N, C-alpha and C positions, 0 to 999 in steps of 0.2 A: 506615520505608518505603524499599524499595529504589529505586535511581534507575536508570533505563534508560541504558545506555552505548553500545549500538550497535544497528544494525538486525538483526544476526545475533541478538543477545541477544533482541530483541523477538520474532522468529520462534520461536526456541527455547522461550522462555516461553509464547507464544500457543499453541503445539502440544503442549505437555506441562504438563498440570496445570490448576488453576483459577487464573486471574489476573485482577485488577482494575486496568486501566491508568487512572491519573488524568493527563489532559492538563492542563497548568497553565503558569505562566510567574512569574518573580520579580516582574515589574512589574505583575501583574495584581491589581487591588484586591478583585475578588470572590474571587479564589483565596485571598488572605490571610485574608479572612473565615472560611473553612472550616478553615484550618490548625490553629486551637487545639483543635478537637475530632476532627480526623481520627485521631490515635493511638487515641482511645477507640473510634472507629467500627471501625478496623482490628483492634483487640483483640476487639471483639464479634463480628466476623464472620471467624473464623479458618480457614474452608473456602477462603478466597480469600487469594492472596498479592497484596498491593497494591504497585503499581509506579508511581513518579512518572516522567512523560514530559515533559521541557522542550519546550514547544511551539516555541520558537525553535531549539532544536537539532535537532529532529526535524520540520521544517516539511513535508518531503516526505510523511512518514508521516501527518501530520495530513491532508494534501491527499488522499492515497490512501484514508484512511479517513472522509472527509467530516466531519472535526472542524474547523469553522470558528468555534466559540465555546468559551471556556474559562471556569471550569473544566468539564471533561466526564469522564465515566467510560465505559469500555467493558469488558465482561466477557467472558472467553474460558474455555471449558472443552475441554481437549484438541483446540484448533484450530477449534472451533466458537464463533461469536459467539453468546453467549446473552443479551446485553442491552447497551443503550446508554442513557445519560443525557446526551445532547449538546445543548447550547444554549448561547447567550451569556448566559443569565439567571443571576443569582445564585442559589444553591442553598442551602437550609437544611439543617441536620442531619436533620431529620424527612424532608425529601424524598430525601436520599441514603439514609437507612436504609430507607425504603420502597422505593426502586428496587432495593437489594440483597436485601431480604426477598423481593421480587416474583420474583427470580431463581431461588429454590429451588422454586418452585411448579411 
């Protein structure tokens, strides 16, 4: 999974192609729970490029996008937000896969 390095990179990725942004943090216990299966989810849904966004490094972006809970996912397709799975709740693999599958409908 790529790691977001700058706001410029975020805007470039958001506006060009299909990207799934994962908002997370190293200290977040619920984020650690999904880590083991994320590579499999990423390889299963190759139409999206998955990007890790460190919540602490990009706090202003989180505020701008109303991401107040982690882990959270926001999907973009060529600049258009096509879906968001944003909450402070722990997420299961099944919930994440259902969210991604629902985007292609």
